[in-house]
N, C-alpha and C positions, 0 to 999 in steps of 0.2 A: 471828147475822146473816150473810147472804151478801154477799161482796164483788162489786161490779159491775166487770166487766172493761171497760177502755176500748177502743173500736173501734180496729183497726189503722190506719185512715185518720187517726184523731185523733192517734195516736202519731206517725205520719209528719208530721202538721202541726206537732206540738210539736218534733220533731227538726229539721225544716227551718226552721220559723218562729222558733225561739228559740235554737237552738244555733249558728247561723251569723250572724256579723256582716255588715254591709254590705260591708266590705272582702273578707271571705271569699267572699261570693256573686259579687262582681265578679271576683275572682281565678278562681273556678270557671268563670265564663262565658268568660273569656279563655283558660283552660287547655283547656276542652272544644272551643272553636272552633279552636284551633291544633293540638291533638293528636288530635282525632277528627272532623275536618271531613268533612262529607258533600257539600260543594258540587260537586265534580267529578262525582260520581255523579248528583246531582240534575240538573246541567246536561246530562249525557249523556242521561238518561231524558227530560227535557223537550224539549230541542232536537233531538238526533239521532234518538231513537226516535219521539217524537210528531211533531216537525216544527213548522211554523208554525201559528199559532192565530188564523186569520181568523174573525171572528164569522160564525156560520151554517154553518160547515164541520164535517164529522164529526171532524176533528182537534181542533177546539176542544172539542167534547163529550168526546172521549177524554181530553184533557188535564185537564178538570174532574174526571173520574172518577179519573184518576191521582192528582191532588192529594188528593182525599178518601181514597183508599186509602193514600197515603203518610202522611197525618196519623194514620190509624187504626193503622198499624204502630208509631207512636210513642206510642200511647195518648192521642191528642188527638181529640176528636170533631169531625167536619166534615160539611158538607152542601152540596149544590148548591141554591141558592135561585133559582128561576125569576123573572125580572122582566119578560120580554117575549118577542117573537118576531122572527125575522129571515129574510131571504131565504136559503134553504138552497142551498149551492153547493159543488161539490168540484172542485178542480184535477185535471186529467188530464195525459197526455203532451203536451208542446209540442215541435214540430219545425218550424223555419223554415229553408228552403233557397233559395238562388238557383239557378234552373234555366235561366236564359238571361242573358247570352250565354255563360256557363260555369256549371259546377256547383260550389257551395260550401255547406257547412252553416254557418249563421249562429248567432252567440251571441244568443239571444232567448228570451223567455218571454211567455206570455199574461198579461194583467192580471187583477186580482181581479174576480170576477163576470163573467168574459168569456163571451159566448155561444159555445157549442161549435161546432166545424166537422164533427164526426164523423171517422171514420178516414180518409176520402178527402181531407179538407181542401179548400182552395180555392187556385187558381192564378190570378195576374193580373199585368198590367203595372203599373208604378209611375208615379205622377204626384205632383208637388210642388205646394204651394200657390202661387198666382200673386201677382204684385205688382199691387195694385189701388188705385185712387184713392179709392173709397168703397164702401159696402155694395151699391149698385145694380150696380156693376161686378162685385162678387163673385157676386151672384145670377145675373148673365148667364153667368159662368164655370162655375157649379156643375154644369150638365149634363155637363161634361167628365169628371166622376169616375165616370160610370156604367160599371160593369164593371171598375173599376180599384181598386188598393190605393193609398191616399193617404199620403204622407209628411207628417206634420203638425208635426214639430219642426224647429227651426233647425239647420242644419249648423254644427257647432262648428269654429272656425278652428284650434283646437289641442286635442289630447287629453292635454296635459301640465298637471298642476295648477300653480298659481302658485308654490308653494314649490320646484318642480323648475326652473322658469324662473329663479327668484331665485338658486338655487344655481349654475346652470351658464351662463346667458346673460350676455352683456354688458349693462350697464345700458341702453345705447341700444336694444339688441334687445328687451329686456324691456318697456321703455316703449313701443316701437313696436307690439309685439304687443298690449299692453293698450289702446292707442289705437284700433287697427284693430278689435279685438274689441268695444269699446264702441260704435263706429259700426255694426257689424253688428247688435249686440243692439238698439240704439235703432231701427234701420231695421226690424228684425223686429217689434218691439213696436208700432211705428207702423202697420206694414202689417196686423198682426193687428187692431189697433183699427179700421183702415179697413174690414175685412171685416164689422164689426158683431158679431163673435163674440169669445169668449175661449177659452183652452185648455180651459176646463171644459165649454163647451157646443158647440164646433165639431164634435165627433165626431157628435153627433146630427144636425146639419145635413147632414154628408157622407153619413151612412147614409140619410137620407131622400132624398137626391139620387141614390142608386143605387150608391154605392161598395160594393165587396164585402169590403173590409177596410181597416184603418187600422194604420199602423206609426208608432211614435214612438221617441224616444231622449231620456229625461229624465236627462241626465248630472248627476252629483252633484259635479262638479268635483274628482274624485279618481280615481286609476288604477283602472279596472275597475268603478267603482260607478255604478249607475243607480237612481233612485227608482222604485219599483214601487207604483202605486196602483190605481185601479179603471178599468174599461173605458168606462163611460158610454155603452154602446150596447145595443140591444135584440136584434138578430139577427146582426150581423156581428162578426167577431173583431177584437180590438185587441191588438197585440203590442208589447212594448218590445224594441228591438234595441240592442246595445252601440254605444257611440260609434264604435268602429272600423269595424264593419260598416255601420252607418247612414251614416256619412260616405262610405264607398265606394259604396253604392247611390245616394246623393244626387248624387255627382259623375258617376256613370254616366248618370243622368237628365239632368243639365245638359249633358253632352257628347253626347247623342243615341244612347247605346248601347242604349236601350230594355230595361232589365233587367226580368226577371220573377222573382217569388218564389212559393213554395208555403208555405202556412201550414196546419199540422195542429195543432189545439188541442182536445183531447178532454176538455173540462170537462163537468160534469153539473149540471143544475138539480135541486134536491131539494125544491122547494116551500117552505112556511112551517114553520120549525122553532123550538123553544123556545131561549131563551138565558138564561144563568145568571151569578150570582156564586158563587164557592166561599167559604164562611165557616167558619173553624175557631175553636174555643172552648176556652180554658183557664179554667174557672169561678173566680170570685173567692170567697174564703172569708169575708171581713169585710164587703166592700162589693160584693156581686155585681151591683148595679144601677148601678155606675159602671164605666167602660170605658177601656181603653187599646187602641188599634187599630194593628196593623201593616198597612201598605197598599201595594199594588202592582197595577198593571193586568196582567191575565193574557193579554189578546188581543194580537195583532200583525198587521202586514201580512205578506204571504206571498211576497215576493221572495226572502228568505232564510229563516232559521228563528226570527227574532225573538229573537236571543241577547241583544243589549244593549238592546232595546226590545220587551218589557221582561222578557226572561228573567232578566237579572241582578237586577233588582228583585224578581222572583218568588222566585228561590232565596235571596236575602238574607232575605226574610221567612219562608220555609220553614225555613231554617237557624236563624234567631233563635228561632222558635217551638220547634224541636226542642231547642235548648240550654236555653231557659227551662223547658220541661217536665221536663228532666233535673235542673237545678240549682235550680229555683224552682217546684216543681210545684203549690204552693198559694198563688197570688198573693193579695194583699190585695184588689185590684180584678180584675174579669174582663178577661182579655186575649183580644181577637179578632184574627183575621187575615182581611183582606178581599182576595180576589183578584178584581178587578173585570173584568167583560166589557164589550166595545165601548167602551173608552176612546178608541180611535182615531177613532171616528165622533162624538165629542162627549161624553166622560165619562159615557156613558149608564148603565153599571152602577152607578157610585158615586152618580150623581144619583138613580137609582131606589132605592138603599139608603137615602139620606137621606130621600126621600119616604116610604118604606115602614116605616122604623124610627125614628120621632121619639123614642121612649123611649130608644133607644141614643144618638142624637145629643144628647138632653138630658142624658144621664149621662156624656158623653164627657169624660174627663180629658185625653187627648191622642191625636192620631193622627200617626204617622210614616210618610211616603210616600217611596218612592225610585223614580225613573223614568229619569233622563236618562243612562243608560249605565253602563259597567262600572267607571268610575273611583272612587277613594276619595272619600268625602264631603269637600267643601272649603267648603261654605257652608250656613248655616242662618239663616233670617230669622224674626223674630218675627211675621210675617204681619199686622202692624198691631194686635196685642193689646198694650194699654198696659203690662201687667205681665209680658210674656213674659220679659224679662230675669231677673226674680226666680226663676221656676221653671225655665226652660230653663238658665239659668246655673248654678243649684244642681245640676241633674241632670248637666250636663256636667262639673262638678267631679269626679265620681266615675269618669269615663271615663279610661283610661290616657293619659298624656301623648303616647305614641307615636301615638295616634289624634287627639287634640284639637289637636296641634301643626299639623295641616294645615287646621284648620277656622277660617274667618272667620265671625263672627256679626254680624247687623244687627238692632238693636232700636230701636224696636218694629217697624221695617220697614213694608212696605206689603202689603195683602192681595192674594193672587194671584187673578186673575179667571178663569184657565183654565190650560191647559198640562198639567195632570195632576190626578189624582183628589183630592188634598188640597183643591183649590179648591172642590169640591162641598160640603165641610164648612165651609170658611171663609165661603162665601157665606151660610150660615145662622148665622154667628157662633159656630161651634164651633171649638175649638182644633186645627186641622190644620196640620202643618208638613212642608215639603219638605226632604228630605236631598239636597241638590244636589251633583252629582258632578263631578269633574275630567273634562275633555272626552275625552281619548284620540281626537281627530279624529272624534268622534261624529257631528257634523252632516254631514260630507262622506262619511265612509266607511261608517258603519253605520246611521244614522237612516233607516229606511224603505227600505233598499237591498237589492240582491241579495247583498251581502257581510255581512249581519248574521247571522253564524254562530258556532258554538261556539268556533272558533279565535281569535276577537276578544276573548274573555273574559280579563280579567286577574284571576286568582283571588286573588292576594294582596290586591288592592284590595277585592274582593267580601268576602273574609274580614274585612277591616278594617270593612266596613260592617255585616256581621252582628253583630260584637262591639258596635259602636256602638249598633245598633238594640236589641239584647237588653238592654244596660245602661240605655239610656234608657227602655225599657219597664219594666224592673225598678224604676228610680227613680220613674217616674211612678206606678206601681202602689202603691209603698210610701209615697209622699208623704202626710204627715198632713193636708195641706190640699187642697181642691179648687182647680183652676186657675181664676183669675178670667177673665171674658170681656169686661171693659171694653175698648172700642175707642179707639185713639189718634185724635187729630185729624189728618186727612190734609192734608199741606201740599204744594203744588206741582201740576204738571200731568202728565197722562199722556204718556209719550213716544210712544205709538201714536196717540192722538187729539189731543193738545195741549190737551185740556179739563181742568178741575180734577179732581183725584183724588176718587173716591167709592168707598164700600164696594160690592163686587160684590153683585148680587142673585141669588137662587136661580133656577135654570132647570130646567124639567121635562125628563126624559129622552125620547128617542125610543124608544118601546116596541114599535114595529112598523117595522122598518127594511128598506130595500132592495127593497121589494115593488112599488115604482112603476116599476121598470126592466124 
């Protein structure tokens, strides 16, 4: 009789599947993450070399290709899955200068999907929004913008964050500043309401009335930080100017100095381009049609390089997958990594995946999503699943205490209706969970700002999150039971709407975006 030789892959399965205990695999994950971390290199390649990942830009496609190639280096299969198209656009050189009454280069940048000016740029005098009693008065004023660049943001009364005032000012001075600022803000908001427009649609009205450019300053209430979103114009440039330079220009207009600025914004329109999710796969050996998903949105706004929103979530999932492939290469269930496109415009990539892959959603054991910054995970909610405590609590018991000591859990919790990609899965009753992070001044300093760059990453915290994610994925994969999907009875009212809480409903993605501008 001839002896049949067992395939090498099967021998590996035996070696990894039966010779290692749960404790040994958890220890191996911990050891690999701490002694052979790839996080710094991944962050450098994604943020510094590739740059921001605005949907529809060449940089977004380059980043998708980089992720596929990175996984392939680790022996993990990955592909870019097209789910729609978007307005193609590429940021070019931005230069904004004051040219009268003196010359000064200003700290400024064009907004996303900004109409380009060409190399010559545009030069014009500045005008501020008027104080009006109603929309008819504003309509009568509108012809004044013809040939001018309009300042559309409120002049801030202070460029110091509140924590700076609180540390150094007298209590009387601090309270006085806050009172005066509140009056200014309320007056500005009421005046904007009187115009009949909002900050979202006034740019289009100014463009139609003949303005040649628009300047804003969307201060983030932190030193040097401004929010950078989209232009919302068809032909004229929109730039964001730093609080300091914007305030100077505004005061010059108020005092009759008649300042002029020159805007050069060399962006390019690229037509309609495909948009993708990058999906990596470590196949399951026993239950290949059941899934554990590591989840993070891949896109960003482009004022900075998208480091903490959501570069850190992205490299967390990359690193967790790398570690799992090395120490747990033959998982019981299939492990997927979802790098979603166009989260910033409404969870579009993950919503498309949910629509396009009902078989995966139906077989989902658990999804772990990380989005809100570089900080260590400090909160996990059961998302309204009645028995979430039973399985999440069991999995968390295997995570080292130096990680779980920071984490608060809420069971069964309430289902997330938005905010990040786990909500796309929760809406269809699939077990998706948010690994919510410590702030590190995320909302003021890095969320959608020009300061969201590599240097804001706290790698010790990200390493903590990669370990947590890898262990949770391992435990979810190995669990002998399927996670139940029974929903808890929701009690109370929504803080946002005041209405009774209800389970969120699925929403379809926007599969053709930005093309109406």
